[in-house]
VOGU-3710 file (C-alpha; in Angstrom, 3 decimals, decimal comma):
1> mtkqqdkpsr> 0,000/0,000/0,000  1,396/3,363/-0,989  1,873/5,973/1,663  1,569/9,669/1,149  5,252/10,201/1,356  5,963/7,483/-1,196  4,293/9,326/-4,019  6,561/10,774/-6,666  7,498/14,236/-5,511  8,502/17,288/-7,432
11> sfagiagiia> 11,922/18,854/-6,909  12,368/21,555/-4,324  12,825/24,118/-7,081  9,688/22,940/-8,874  7,540/23,187/-5,768  9,183/26,456/-4,784  8,475/27,914/-8,214  4,794/26,943/-8,085  4,336/28,252/-4,547  6,256/31,461/-5,234
21> aatliskvfg> 4,275/32,271/-8,374  0,893/31,500/-6,816  1,681/33,268/-3,561  3,015/36,285/-5,448  -0,275/36,614/-7,319  -2,210/36,205/-4,082  -0,071/38,751/-2,224  -0,351/41,271/-5,064  -4,123/41,033/-4,818  -3,823/41,443/-1,046
31> lvrqlvisaa> -1,752/44,568/-1,558  -4,299/45,914/-4,030  -7,000/45,274/-1,429  -5,124/47,329/1,164  -4,456/50,065/-1,394  -8,170/50,293/-2,148  -9,085/50,478/1,546  -6,408/53,110/2,216  -7,350/55,249/-0,787  -11,066/55,048/0,014
41> fglgpaaaaf> -10,984/55,489/3,796  -7,454/56,675/4,678  -6,869/56,182/8,398  -10,432/57,326/9,174  -13,190/55,749/11,335  -14,237/53,030/8,857  -10,643/51,831/8,365  -9,840/52,080/12,078  -12,990/50,163/13,046  -12,204/47,465/10,472
51> qyaytipgfl> -8,784/46,866/11,995  -10,308/46,414/15,451  -13,169/44,225/14,172  -10,966/42,174/11,846  -8,609/41,315/14,676  -10,458/38,130/15,660  -11,776/36,750/12,324  -8,686/37,904/10,450  -6,425/36,283/12,989  -8,350/33,020/12,705
61> lillggingp> -8,258/33,122/8,915  -4,545/33,878/8,758  -3,513/31,575/11,593  -5,862/28,582/11,506  -6,652/28,940/7,810  -3,202/29,972/6,708  -0,631/27,850/5,019  2,016/26,920/7,625  -0,579/27,452/10,384  -1,213/24,869/13,141
71> fysavvsvla> -4,100/23,137/11,337  -2,060/22,840/8,163  1,023/21,681/10,083  -0,897/19,037/12,051  -2,599/17,609/8,960  0,628/17,446/6,932  2,610/15,944/9,805  0,095/13,085/10,204  -0,873/12,437/6,570  2,754/12,364/5,428
81> krkkeeaapl> 3,184/9,150/7,440  -0,033/7,391/6,376  -1,537/5,579/3,416  -3,473/7,582/0,872  -6,723/5,669/1,362  -6,771/6,715/5,029  -6,796/10,406/4,117  -10,436/11,042/3,139  -12,115/9,427/6,190  -9,613/11,098/8,509
91> letimtligg> -10,051/14,539/6,960  -13,858/14,298/6,934  -13,809/13,393/10,617  -11,457/16,248/11,437  -13,579/18,727/9,445  -16,719/17,581/11,263  -15,123/17,914/14,692  -13,309/21,203/14,099  -16,238/22,713/12,195  -18,565/21,997/15,126
101> ilfivsiviv> -16,192/23,520/17,664  -15,616/26,642/15,586  -19,353/27,043/14,961  -19,739/27,502/18,709  -16,846/29,979/18,625  -18,690/31,979/15,942  -21,786/32,218/18,113  -19,698/33,394/21,055  -18,113/36,089/18,866  -21,541/37,397/17,838
111> itaplfvdlf> -22,729/37,585/21,441  -19,565/39,112/22,899  -18,732/41,525/20,037  -19,405/44,684/22,111  -17,154/43,380/24,894  -14,243/42,715/22,533  -14,564/46,058/20,763  -14,776/47,935/24,061  -11,664/46,111/25,255  -9,717/47,070/22,122
121> tmpveegatk> -10,720/50,729/22,175  -10,707/51,293/25,939  -7,648/53,605/26,073  -8,929/55,848/23,249  -10,075/59,240/24,507  -13,862/59,607/24,761  -15,581/61,502/21,966  -17,700/61,211/18,852  -14,894/59,488/16,926  -14,459/56,745/19,524
131> qlvqeiairq> -18,204/56,098/19,681  -18,478/55,911/15,886  -15,502/53,560/15,616  -16,985/51,284/18,290  -20,419/51,123/16,634  -18,932/50,307/13,246  -16,563/47,691/14,676  -19,344/45,861/16,566  -21,422/45,520/13,404  -18,390/44,422/11,386
141> lrimapmavl> -17,341/41,804/13,920  -20,797/40,241/14,007  -20,966/40,067/10,208  -17,539/38,410/9,990  -18,100/35,949/12,877  -18,750/32,915/10,555  -15,159/33,277/9,361  -14,159/31,324/12,465  -15,638/28,163/10,930  -14,251/28,933/7,482
151> agligigfga> -10,777/29,520/8,908  -10,526/26,027/10,366  -11,862/24,317/7,237  -9,518/26,294/4,990  -6,508/25,395/7,146  -7,370/21,694/7,056  -7,830/21,926/3,303  -4,428/23,531/2,877  -2,771/20,576/4,553  -4,839/18,027/2,617
161> lntanvywlp> -4,086/19,556/-0,782  -0,371/19,999/-0,144  -0,123/16,380/1,012  -1,712/15,415/-2,319  0,980/17,470/-4,124  -1,535/20,190/-5,021  0,304/23,455/-4,403  -1,070/25,988/-6,875  -4,654/26,411/-5,655  -3,924/26,639/-1,907
171> sisplfssta> -1,300/29,309/-2,490  -3,459/31,352/-4,865  -6,840/30,943/-3,131  -6,545/34,042/-0,861  -6,903/36,226/-3,951  -10,617/35,338/-3,994  -10,978/37,002/-0,613  -9,112/40,099/-1,751  -11,114/40,323/-4,968  -14,433/40,174/-3,120
181> lvaavgilyl> -13,451/42,976/-0,738  -12,191/45,198/-3,570  -15,464/44,577/-5,418  -17,449/45,551/-2,306  -15,569/48,862/-1,977  -15,998/49,471/-5,709  -19,764/48,938/-5,503  -19,981/51,373/-2,588  -17,916/53,958/-4,463  -20,258/53,728/-7,441
191> qvgnkistpe> -23,128/54,496/-5,086  -21,707/57,390/-3,025  -18,636/58,598/-4,952  -16,102/60,749/-3,099  -18,341/60,843/-0,025  -17,086/57,331/0,787  -14,452/58,720/3,203  -16,769/61,126/5,038  -17,965/60,368/8,616  -21,643/60,220/7,596
201> yamlggtfla> -20,912/57,272/5,313  -18,475/55,565/7,691  -21,060/53,062/8,978  -22,102/52,073/5,461  -18,486/51,801/4,381  -17,639/49,635/7,371  -20,562/47,326/6,576  -19,401/46,883/2,986  -15,881/46,050/4,195  -17,206/43,323/6,515
211> vgtlvgallq> -19,587/41,789/3,964  -16,899/41,762/1,287  -14,483/40,045/3,652  -16,982/37,325/4,579  -17,955/36,663/0,957  -14,273/36,422/0,050  -13,631/33,791/2,719  -16,609/31,762/1,457  -15,265/31,887/-2,116  -11,843/30,776/-0,915
221> wfmqiaaqtk> -13,277/27,724/0,844  -15,636/26,790/-2,020  -12,728/26,705/-4,481  -10,623/24,723/-2,050  -13,205/22,066/-1,155  -13,846/21,440/-4,848  -10,158/20,710/-5,418  -9,970/18,652/-2,226  -12,875/16,468/-3,384  -11,320/16,008/-6,819
231> agmgrirlrf> -8,015/14,925/-5,245  -9,796/12,274/-3,138  -8,847/14,018/0,098  -12,314/14,266/1,618  -15,509/16,113/0,775  -18,377/17,873/2,554  -19,624/15,036/4,717  -20,363/14,613/8,407  -18,291/11,805/9,925  -18,156/11,154/13,657
241> dfnqpavkev> -15,403/8,541/14,015  -13,609/10,648/16,604  -11,920/7,724/18,363  -9,685/6,581/15,525  -5,958/6,874/16,435  -5,109/9,181/13,527  -7,686/11,717/14,696  -6,185/11,693/18,176  -2,721/12,159/16,689  -3,864/15,175/14,660
251> lrimgpatfs> -5,512/16,699/17,730  -2,433/15,995/19,845  -0,409/18,205/17,502  -3,166/20,626/16,534  -4,342/21,452/20,056  -1,122/22,734/21,614  -0,045/24,246/18,277  -3,287/26,203/18,026  -3,073/27,430/21,587  0,581/28,299/21,030
261> sgmlqfnlyt> -0,178/30,299/17,920  -3,270/31,679/19,618  -1,074/33,244/22,225  0,057/35,601/19,466  -3,503/36,930/19,469  -3,099/38,048/23,040  -0,015/39,920/21,896  -2,109/41,597/19,196  -4,755/42,500/21,774  -2,035/44,053/23,890
271> dlyfagfigt> -0,664/46,009/20,923  -4,133/47,336/20,041  -4,754/48,279/23,655  -1,566/50,340/23,888  -2,174/51,734/20,393  -5,286/53,361/21,847  -3,093/55,574/24,027  -1,556/57,023/20,862  -4,706/57,410/18,716  -7,194/55,593/16,488
281> qvapalanag> -4,951/56,099/13,435  -2,306/53,724/14,795  -4,356/50,529/14,281  -4,819/50,967/10,492  -1,240/52,268/10,223  0,027/49,040/11,805  -1,978/47,076/9,228  -0,590/49,099/6,327  3,014/48,680/7,442  2,488/45,027/8,290
291> llvqtplgii> 1,150/44,245/4,836  4,235/45,696/3,149  6,357/43,300/5,204  4,003/40,323/5,059  3,793/40,405/1,262  7,418/39,329/0,578  7,590/37,454/3,885  4,500/35,404/3,026  5,809/34,487/-0,403  9,240/33,428/0,810
301> snvilvrllp> 8,000/31,680/3,955  5,652/29,575/1,838  8,466/28,666/-0,537  10,694/27,562/2,345  8,284/26,137/4,927  5,784/24,310/2,700  8,521/22,107/1,287  10,479/21,657/4,519  7,670/20,678/6,905  7,015/17,242/5,308
311> vfarladpqn> 10,784/16,695/5,187  11,086/17,542/8,884  8,271/15,073/9,611  9,958/12,246/7,653  13,231/12,831/9,516  11,634/12,892/12,985  12,925/9,441/13,934  16,070/9,653/16,155  18,081/7,646/13,641  17,540/10,454/11,103
321> wedlklkire> 18,374/13,359/13,408  21,699/14,161/11,765  19,895/14,685/8,469  17,217/16,646/10,305  19,864/19,002/11,690  21,114/19,663/8,176  17,596/20,546/7,078  17,159/22,869/10,058  20,402/24,614/9,077  19,128/24,863/5,525
331> glllsaftml> 15,865/26,432/6,658  17,616/29,005/8,859  20,233/29,927/6,260  17,648/30,317/3,503  15,591/32,467/5,864  18,616/34,667/6,503  19,594/34,788/2,823  16,159/36,026/1,804  14,907/38,041/4,767  18,006/39,953/5,878
341> plgalmvala> 18,554/41,879/2,616  14,824/42,510/2,175  14,623/43,824/5,723  17,570/46,123/5,042  15,812/47,522/1,973  12,631/48,096/4,000  14,634/50,104/6,530  16,606/52,092/3,961  13,722/52,870/1,590  10,759/53,049/3,986
351> npivkivyer> 9,585/56,546/3,052  9,622/56,153/-0,747  8,040/52,687/-0,482  5,096/53,921/1,590  4,699/57,073/-0,501  4,555/55,154/-3,778  2,306/52,393/-2,517  -0,215/54,258/-0,368  -0,123/58,039/-0,748  -3,246/58,799/-2,776
361> gafnpeatql> -6,897/59,555/-2,137  -7,605/59,906/1,575  -4,079/58,724/2,488  -2,070/61,917/3,115  1,669/62,685/3,744  1,159/62,588/7,527  -0,113/59,023/7,213  2,921/58,212/5,065  5,298/59,361/7,814  3,509/57,259/10,436
371> vasllvvngi> 3,427/54,092/8,343  7,068/54,543/7,244  8,227/54,725/10,864  6,490/51,408/11,523  7,919/49,850/8,364  11,483/50,580/9,529  11,057/48,566/12,720  9,184/45,797/10,901  12,070/45,456/8,473  14,521/44,894/11,312
381> gmfiylgrdv> 12,561/41,862/12,524  11,856/40,047/9,244  14,544/37,364/9,597  13,684/36,733/13,243  10,027/36,228/12,312  10,753/33,607/9,649  13,528/31,934/11,643  11,108/31,436/14,522  8,583/29,809/12,182  11,221/27,367/10,899
391> lvrvfyalgd> 12,089/26,262/14,432  8,441/25,950/15,499  7,770/23,643/12,531  10,590/21,360/13,668  8,834/20,871/17,013  5,537/20,194/15,217  7,247/17,593/13,020  8,636/15,931/16,142  5,078/15,709/17,487  5,793/18,277/20,183
401> gntpfrismi> 3,313/21,134/20,207  3,645/21,725/23,947  7,051/23,395/23,831  6,027/26,219/21,442  2,882/26,642/23,557  4,838/27,120/26,773  7,151/29,594/25,086  4,161/31,526/23,780  2,767/31,746/27,306  6,011/33,341/28,461
411> niflnglfdy> 5,927/35,731/25,512  2,469/37,031/26,446  3,998/38,474/29,578  7,065/39,750/27,705  4,968/41,452/25,026  2,843/43,247/27,606  5,971/44,296/29,487  7,703/45,569/26,339  4,574/47,429/25,199  4,300/49,139/28,571
421> lfikvfnlga> 7,986/50,080/28,675  8,213/51,319/25,090  4,916/53,237/25,087  4,353/54,432/28,661  7,913/54,661/30,028  10,213/55,420/27,082  7,450/57,086/25,008  8,610/55,611/21,683  5,182/56,061/20,100  3,759/53,704/17,481
431> pglvlatvgv> 7,165/52,215/16,485  7,481/50,977/20,067  4,607/48,554/19,465  6,440/46,931/16,562  9,712/46,950/18,485  7,998/45,026/21,282  6,902/42,368/18,768  10,448/42,084/17,407  11,749/41,638/20,949  9,236/38,888/21,658
441> ncssvfmllf> 10,194/37,063/18,448  13,873/37,281/19,411  13,158/35,704/22,785  11,205/32,933/21,019  14,122/32,100/18,725  16,595/31,912/21,617  14,322/29,677/23,696  13,436/27,405/20,763  17,100/26,958/19,835  18,075/26,236/23,435
451> llnrklnglp> 15,377/23,571/23,856  15,901/22,080/20,393  19,606/21,791/21,160  18,740/19,647/24,185  16,050/17,672/22,381  18,245/16,677/19,425  21,346/15,958/21,515  23,222/19,038/20,415  23,130/21,548/17,573  26,166/23,313/16,053
461> ivkwslpilg> 24,598/26,687/16,831  27,880/28,634/16,856  28,865/27,162/13,509  25,445/28,033/12,068  25,606/31,586/13,398  28,786/32,538/11,520  27,296/32,530/7,994  24,136/34,197/9,327  26,230/36,999/10,832  28,045/37,333/7,519
471> laagsvvaga> 24,747/37,646/5,668  23,598/40,207/8,236  26,726/42,299/7,663  26,212/42,075/3,914  22,626/43,231/4,371  23,739/46,313/6,320  26,096/47,234/3,499  23,318/46,595/0,973  20,920/48,821/2,907  23,484/51,598/3,048
481> asfatslgma> 24,036/51,306/-0,711  20,285/51,518/-1,350  19,860/54,542/0,914  22,824/56,366/-0,662  21,530/55,629/-4,155  18,041/56,838/-3,287  19,349/60,003/-1,628  21,633/60,784/-4,541  18,913/60,292/-7,132  16,478/62,439/-5,133
491> kiinsdnlli> 18,992/65,327/-5,174  19,431/65,029/-8,929  15,761/64,456/-9,829  13,195/65,624/-7,276  9,880/64,823/-8,944  6,345/64,018/-7,817  5,771/61,939/-10,927  4,810/58,404/-9,839  6,694/56,679/-12,655  9,884/58,584/-11,914
501> qllqlsisgf> 9,571/57,815/-8,193  8,999/54,151/-8,984  12,065/54,119/-11,246  14,194/55,705/-8,514  12,939/53,167/-5,966  13,633/50,259/-8,325  17,166/51,422/-9,095  17,907/51,966/-5,398  16,576/48,523/-4,534  18,502/46,780/-7,298
511> aglavfgvva> 21,695/48,571/-6,203  21,313/47,182/-2,704  20,484/43,672/-3,879  23,466/43,693/-6,250  25,787/44,582/-3,393  24,279/41,856/-1,227  24,580/39,331/-4,077  28,297/40,018/-4,354  28,801/39,603/-0,607  26,723/36,396/-0,468
521> smmnipevnd> 28,552/34,838/-3,423  31,909/35,564/-1,773  30,744/33,698/1,347  30,149/30,531/-0,733  27,437/29,018/1,509  26,491/25,553/0,102  22,771/25,728/0,962  22,447/29,179/-0,567  24,376/28,158/-3,676  22,228/25,048/-4,155
531> faaqmrrrfl> 18,986/26,965/-3,702  20,082/29,707/-6,105  21,198/27,127/-8,682  17,894/25,227/-8,453  15,850/28,398/-8,830  18,018/29,558/-11,737  17,611/26,244/-13,544  13,884/26,347/-12,946  13,637/29,880/-14,276  15,677/29,081/-17,396
541> kr> 13,657/25,923/-18,010  10,432/27,906/-17,956
//
């Protein structure tokens, strides 16, 4: 009988190319969605309310329903070790169980929406703006509550399809959500025109944002379940065989992993709470800056993690731990090779990036300055974010979801402490919120490495750190080259023309990447060279 892992598999470069292309398309649509929201509503009440209301359903959709999330990781880790004919009954049982639990969660969200919104906006100064934002957010949260169920089903589907070697649709499916929201804003604009950003239409605008988001999530799941059924990986069917061992194994990984990842939500709650002390504009500004980072981060993390997680799972046996260590090194080095230079460019070119992407319509230069300050700090933490995800997936592959959970519990306290210190004591403003998140991610990486070193009977951490430090130094030089190029070009040609600004940004970015490429090639890191060669061959083949 053929097991899932025995099926012919594509090369790393082939899978990476499919995932990168599909995720790129999806992320571009996500960026367009944020551009439309920013241009239509700026950082006004409708946009601010949406960020507060979207906190819970959006978190569930990204975390539980996201590729590389705990549901995906649990499904892949278990199915990769089992026969193909076991997949459909197992997945139908899991969907029945998880769907029922999350249906109850949706009802709770509807009932407690005012409580959550009041908690998020508590520090905001009383006034008409706060009251309007709260009213809009409560309605939005209740409309989007069913996304809790959809999030779990989408996450399970991601794992099922990737196990069946179906990579294109899962990676591209989020574009359906983005398209639906853009269409909703477009319909509203056709009805009210330029009044869309005015306070009197804020409630209507907020409603359209919520409905568009919910419809988009439904479209994403409909497309996914159709492909899942076609691949023989389960269909829409109630199955109550909850006592089978495979179900218990999935839940054993999924439960702690979900709670562990869910602890990040408490960190987001904390960030939103302290954001209220600064103003209602901070919440949408955090979303705008975060999207600029998450777009390349999401593409590259999918390329790296989607392929490595099944490999980690197949090497989980102690007799394969030496090979597992090599794969962990590969994941960390590829994370550094991709994220460090991109983070440096985000820091060096923050202002022109935000200006080109967002500054139009209701999004003014003051908003650009706020979002750019957040983008700088986000760029610093890009490698840490992806490196943490690589290490967490190793624990999931080893069947240990408890360790990441315990670390997340510690980080709840650390995030609250950092937020308090950076906002209330050191008065760093909005960038302090992002800096707190970077600090929490750093602590996670250190703790995960320490415990993984003990679990796997030793890791050559010092040896691994040397090439990473070299790549970090190269990234600093690359960032300096980009900044100098951008500054020099701005002195020669100071134009408000969008095409000229885009050309200047592109040249500055390419200058930095060229410098980093020279430094990286001189370091001659085997994993980086192999990855670059595979991607180059794939590109030339196509």
